[in-house]
C-alpha positions in Angstrom: 11.4 219.8 46.0 10.8 218.1 49.4 11.9 219.4 52.8 13.2 215.8 53.3 15.5 215.7 50.3 18.4 216.6 52.6 17.9 213.4 54.7 20.7 211.0 54.1 20.3 207.2 54.2 21.2 205.7 57.6 23.7 202.9 57.9 22.2 199.4 57.7 21.5 197.6 60.9 23.5 194.3 60.3 21.3 192.0 62.3 18.1 193.0 60.5 19.8 192.8 57.1 21.0 189.3 58.0 17.6 188.2 59.0 16.1 189.5 55.8 18.7 187.7 53.7 18.0 184.4 55.6 14.2 184.7 55.1 14.7 185.3 51.4 17.1 182.3 51.0 15.3 179.3 49.5 18.1 176.8 50.2 16.7 173.8 52.1 19.5 173.5 54.6 19.9 177.2 55.5 20.7 178.0 59.1 20.0 181.2 61.0 22.7 181.7 63.7 22.0 185.4 64.0 18.6 185.1 65.6 18.4 186.7 69.1 15.4 184.7 70.2 14.9 181.2 71.5 14.0 178.5 69.1 13.0 174.9 69.8 14.8 171.8 68.5 12.4 172.1 65.5 13.7 175.6 64.9 10.3 177.1 65.9 9.5 180.1 68.2 8.2 178.9 71.5 5.4 180.4 73.6 6.0 179.2 77.2 3.1 177.0 78.3 2.9 179.0 81.6 2.5 182.2 79.6 -0.4 180.7 77.7 -2.0 179.7 81.0 -1.5 183.1 82.5 -2.9 184.8 79.4 -6.1 182.6 79.5 -6.6 183.5 83.2 -6.1 187.2 82.4 -8.5 187.1 79.5 -11.2 185.5 81.6 -10.9 188.1 84.4 -13.7 190.5 83.8 -12.4 192.9 86.5 -9.5 193.9 84.3 -9.8 196.8 81.7 -7.7 198.7 79.2 -7.3 201.9 81.1 -4.0 203.8 81.1 -1.3 202.8 83.5 0.6 205.5 85.3 3.9 206.8 83.9 5.8 204.4 86.2 3.8 201.3 85.2 2.3 198.4 87.0 3.3 198.4 90.7 2.9 194.7 91.2 5.1 193.9 88.2 7.8 196.4 89.1 7.9 195.3 92.8 8.1 191.6 91.7 10.8 192.2 89.1 12.9 194.2 91.6 12.5 191.4 94.1 13.5 188.8 91.6 16.6 190.7 90.8 17.7 191.5 94.3 16.5 188.3 96.0 14.1 187.5 98.8 16.4 188.6 101.6 17.6 191.9 100.1 18.5 194.5 102.6 18.0 197.2 100.0 14.3 196.2 99.7 13.9 195.8 103.4 15.3 199.3 104.0 13.0 200.7 101.2 15.9 202.1 99.2 15.2 200.1 96.1 12.4 200.4 93.6 11.5 199.5 90.1 10.0 201.4 87.1 8.2 199.5 84.3 9.8 200.3 81.0 9.7 199.3 77.3 11.8 196.1 77.6 15.5 196.2 78.5 16.1 198.8 75.7 13.6 201.2 77.1 15.0 200.7 80.7 18.5 201.4 79.4 17.3 204.6 77.7 15.3 205.9 80.6 18.2 205.2 82.9 20.7 206.8 80.6 18.4 209.9 80.2 18.1 210.2 83.9 21.8 209.9 84.6 22.7 212.5 82.0 20.0 215.0 82.6 19.5 214.8 86.3 22.8 213.6 87.7 25.3 215.3 85.4 27.1 212.2 84.1 28.9 212.9 80.8 31.1 209.8 80.1 30.0 206.2 79.8 32.1 203.1 79.3 30.9 200.0 77.4 32.7 196.7 76.9 34.6 196.1 73.7 32.7 194.3 72.2 29.2 194.9 73.5 25.6 194.8 72.3 25.7 197.3 69.4 22.7 199.3 70.7 24.5 200.3 73.9 26.5 202.9 72.1 23.6 204.3 70.1 21.4 204.5 73.3 23.9 206.6 75.3 24.8 208.8 72.4 21.1 209.6 71.9 20.8 210.3 75.6 23.3 213.1 75.2 26.4 211.5 76.7 29.4 213.5 75.5 31.8 210.6 75.5 31.1 206.9 74.9 34.3 205.0 75.6 35.2 201.3 75.8 36.9 199.0 78.2 38.7 195.9 76.9 36.7 192.7 77.4 37.5 190.0 74.7 40.9 188.5 74.5 40.7 187.4 70.8 43.9 185.3 70.6 43.0 183.3 73.6 39.2 183.5 73.2 38.6 184.4 76.8 37.9 187.4 79.0 40.6 190.1 78.8 40.5 190.7 82.6 43.8 192.5 82.9 42.8 194.9 80.2 39.4 195.4 81.7 40.8 196.3 85.1 43.5 198.6 83.6 40.9 200.5 81.5 38.6 201.0 84.5 41.6 202.2 86.6 42.2 204.8 84.0 38.6 205.9 83.7 37.9 209.4 85.0 35.8 209.7 88.2 32.1 209.9 87.9 32.0 207.8 84.7 29.1 205.4 84.1 30.2 201.8 83.4 27.8 199.5 81.6 28.1 195.9 82.9 26.4 192.8 81.7 24.9 191.0 84.7 25.2 187.6 83.0 25.6 185.9 79.6 27.6 188.8 78.2 26.4 189.7 74.7 28.1 189.0 72.4 30.9 187.0 73.9 29.1 184.7 76.3 32.0 185.1 78.7 31.3 186.3 82.2 33.7 187.3 85.0 34.1 184.8 87.9 32.7 185.8 91.3 36.2 186.8 92.4 36.7 188.8 89.3 33.4 190.6 89.9 34.7 191.5 93.4 37.9 192.9 91.9 35.8 195.0 89.4 33.8 196.3 92.3 37.0 197.2 94.1 38.3 199.3 91.2 35.0 201.0 90.6 34.6 201.9 94.3 38.2 203.3 94.3 37.7 205.3 91.1 34.2 206.4 92.0 32.6 204.9 88.9 28.9 204.4 88.6 27.7 200.8 87.7 24.7 200.5 85.3 23.8 196.8 84.8 22.1 195.3 81.8 20.3 192.1 82.8 18.7 190.6 79.8 19.1 186.9 80.6 18.3 186.3 84.3 17.4 182.6 84.6 17.8 182.1 80.9 21.6 182.0 81.1 22.1 179.2 83.7 18.6 178.1 84.6 19.2 179.6 88.1 17.7 183.0 88.9 20.0 183.6 91.9 23.2 182.6 90.1 22.4 184.9 87.2 21.8 187.9 89.4 24.8 187.4 91.7 27.0 190.0 90.0 24.4 192.8 90.5 23.8 191.6 94.1 27.6 191.8 94.8 27.6 195.5 94.0 24.4 196.2 96.0 25.8 194.3 99.0 28.9 196.5 98.7 26.8 199.6 99.1 26.9 200.9 95.5 24.2 203.1 94.2 23.3 201.5 90.9 20.8 201.0 88.1 19.8 197.8 86.4 17.9 197.4 83.2 15.9 194.2 83.2 14.3 192.5 80.2 11.7 189.8 80.2 11.9 189.1 76.4 14.2 186.1 76.7 13.3 184.5 80.0 9.5 184.8 79.5 9.6 184.7 75.7 7.7 188.0 75.6 9.8 189.6 72.8 7.1 191.7 71.2 5.3 192.7 74.5 8.3 195.0 75.3 8.2 194.3 79.0 11.1 195.6 81.1 12.0 197.1 84.5 14.5 199.7 85.6 15.6 198.8 89.1 17.1 201.7 91.1 19.1 201.2 94.3 20.1 204.1 96.5 22.1 204.5 99.7 19.0 205.7 101.6 15.4 206.3 100.8 15.3 210.1 101.1 15.9 210.9 97.4 13.3 208.4 96.1 10.4 210.9 95.8 12.5 213.3 93.7 14.0 210.5 91.6 10.6 209.1 90.8 9.3 212.5 89.9 12.1 213.1 87.4 11.7 209.7 85.8 8.0 210.3 85.6 8.7 213.5 83.5 11.2 211.5 81.3 8.5 208.9 80.6 5.8 211.5 80.1 7.9 213.2 77.4 8.8 210.0 75.7 6.1 207.4 75.5 3.7 208.7 78.2 3.0 205.3 79.9 3.9 201.7 79.2 1.6 198.8 78.0 0.0 196.5 80.4 -0.4 193.0 78.9 3.2 191.8 79.4 3.3 193.3 82.9 0.2 191.5 83.9 1.6 188.2 82.6 4.9 188.6 84.5 3.3 189.9 87.6 0.9 187.1 87.8 3.5 184.3 87.2 6.0 185.8 89.7 3.3 186.0 92.4 1.5 182.6 91.9 3.6 179.8 93.5 2.3 177.2 91.0 2.8 179.3 88.0 6.2 180.5 89.3 7.4 176.9 89.5 6.1 176.1 86.0 8.0 179.1 84.7 11.2 178.1 86.5 10.9 174.7 84.8 10.5 176.5 81.4 13.7 178.5 81.8 15.6 175.4 82.9 14.4 173.7 79.7 15.5 176.6 77.5 18.9 177.1 79.1 19.4 173.3 79.2 18.8 172.9 75.5 21.2 175.7 74.7 23.9 174.1 77.0 23.3 170.8 75.3 23.8 172.4 71.9 27.1 174.0 73.1 28.5 170.6 74.0 27.2 168.9 70.9 28.6 171.6 68.6 32.0 171.5 70.3 32.1 167.7 70.2 31.3 167.6 66.5 33.9 170.2 65.6 36.6 168.5 67.6 35.6 165.0 66.3 36.3 166.4 62.8 39.8 167.4 63.9 39.2 171.1 63.2 42.3 173.1 63.7 42.4 175.3 66.8 41.1 175.2 70.3 37.3 175.0 70.7 36.8 174.7 74.5 35.6 178.3 74.6 32.3 177.2 73.1 31.4 175.3 76.3 33.1 177.7 78.6 30.8 180.5 77.5 27.3 180.9 78.7 23.9 182.1 77.5 22.4 182.4 74.1 25.5 183.5 72.2 29.0 182.2 71.5 31.9 184.3 70.2 33.4 181.8 67.9 36.6 183.5 66.9 35.9 182.8 63.2 37.6 185.4 60.9 36.0 187.4 58.1 36.9 185.0 55.3 35.6 182.0 57.2 32.3 183.8 58.0 31.9 184.8 54.3 32.5 181.2 53.3 29.8 180.0 55.7 27.3 182.4 54.4 28.0 182.1 50.7 28.7 178.4 50.4 26.7 176.8 53.2 23.9 179.3 53.7 24.7 179.6 57.4 23.9 183.2 58.4 25.9 184.9 61.2 27.2 188.4 61.9 30.6 189.6 60.7 32.0 189.5 64.3 31.6 185.7 64.4 28.9 185.7 67.1 26.5 182.8 66.8 23.2 182.2 68.5 23.2 178.7 70.0 19.5 178.8 69.8 19.7 178.5 66.0 21.5 175.1 66.4 19.5 171.9 66.9 19.9 168.2 66.6 18.9 168.4 62.9 21.6 170.9 61.8 24.4 170.6 64.3 26.5 168.2 62.2 26.0 170.3 59.1 27.1 173.5 61.0 30.2 171.7 62.5 31.3 170.4 59.0 30.8 173.8 57.5 33.0 175.4 60.3 35.6 172.7 59.8 35.7 173.4 56.0 35.9 177.2 56.5 38.7 176.9 59.1 40.7 174.5 56.9 40.3 176.6 53.7 40.9 180.0 55.4 43.3 179.4 58.4 
């Protein structure tokens, strides 16, 4: 008899099960549209050349060692990441009321931020978009939030942002609720509010006294423009909101397994900063004690070296450009086949993912008959599409839509 006999099996995590099935499939033309990582046109992982260069320079620097970082991480990295998010002319930085905390990628930044808001600020209710990244719900439940609610986001019949529903749900949210907002390249829909819509969202949140918690996983990776991809967050900061933002450097630096992230904190004035940092220090100490240094050194070095910084910007333009090209090519091929329905949403969306609008039967048909792997919600990763398989994917979608309208 084991003490662990009482442990029940946890529910499967769909994206991991999908990845396992894809890897085990021996079909020559199989396609992975579930992958949440960048792939080249040859369907290969890509280490950014600028990352390779930075790693070589770091490896040859004998002054560096492997001593522990402090609980709040590498200062150069956090300051640079915060500046990248807020912009060179940020009043919040100039007034010393914004700071960053190195965390374990975007997920770790979300968790530390959620723990802090629940334990130290008394927030009990959080709103996430419907749909959203599946881990958002789990993170806030594990942080002790008593109520995890949703606001409407995806207008399925029209395959666009459900803006009226979003605003209505925020208007009905109780005061002092946390609202998770995707800074850019909304995951999974790929649909972002317009600048005017972001202002309207800020208006409602200010009126209802709601707290914005941004998730920024794709700055630069979404459009190729760092400033454009951070504009939503800056809109709230410029309006005077106190806010948090979880930043990830997995996608835009290709540092997926280095788990490098930053939690940016913006306050109305600097006076609470010492206390806020002390409480976050305790949260980190009781969780993972301190963060790893390798990814932080890479990002800090690239962001602070003008030549490396420009090389990196060229890399993110290349990645975002390839994905945008695949969006257009996929749509063109689908429409050329005369596939029933409207497909403009593919090019109207942005970032790595597209919410296709495919139904359950169509998705099952793609998996079972064409060996094209995608989640049951119809989200596809454009990174999995390339010039070698785009026609195959388009024909498969055409067949699925015609067979199961």
